[in-house]
N, C-alpha and C positions, 0 to 999 in steps of 0.2 A: 503493498499499499504505500502511495506516495501521501505526503504531508498534503492538507489540503489549505496551500497558501500560494499566493501568485503576486508577480508585482508589474506594474503597468507604467509604460512611460508614453505618456498621450501628445500627441504632437499635432500640428495643423494638417502636415501630410501623412497621418497614418499613426497605428499603435502598435507597439510592441509588447507582448506579455512576457514574462520569464516564469516559468513554475513548471511542474509536474503533470502529465496528463496520459491516460491508457488510449485515448480517443482524439487524438489533436485534431481531426477534421472537423468533427461534430464540436470540440469547445470552441474552434476558429469559427464555425458559421453560427453558432449559438450567440458567441459573443459579439460577432459582428451586428447579427440581428437587433440584441439588445442596445448596442449604439447607435443603429440606425446607420452603418456604414458598410460598403463594399468588402467582403471578404478578402479583396487583393488588397487592402488598405489595413490590413491586421497580421502581424507577423508573430508567430509562437516561437519562442527560444526556448526549448524542452531541455530542463537540467535536471541531470542527476546527480543531487546533491552529495551523496555518499560517493560515488564515481569520481567525481570533481576534487572533493578532500582527499581521497586515498588515492586515487590511480591518477588524475588529472586528464581526464578524457575530455576533449571538446563535446561543447553541445549540439544537438540535432536542430537544425533551422528548419521551419515549414513555412 
């Protein structure tokens, strides 16, 4: 289970969300609908916090 926390960087040209998700497409589309923006303007930065701290892996970008 991922921790249920996300960070959002909201800018005029789009939004970047940083956090864990098992369903990134659904999370992206639902968030875009809630914000009233096109899904293409929303970027997910999926972080695996344990992997980042222990192994130093790079995040997966959608």
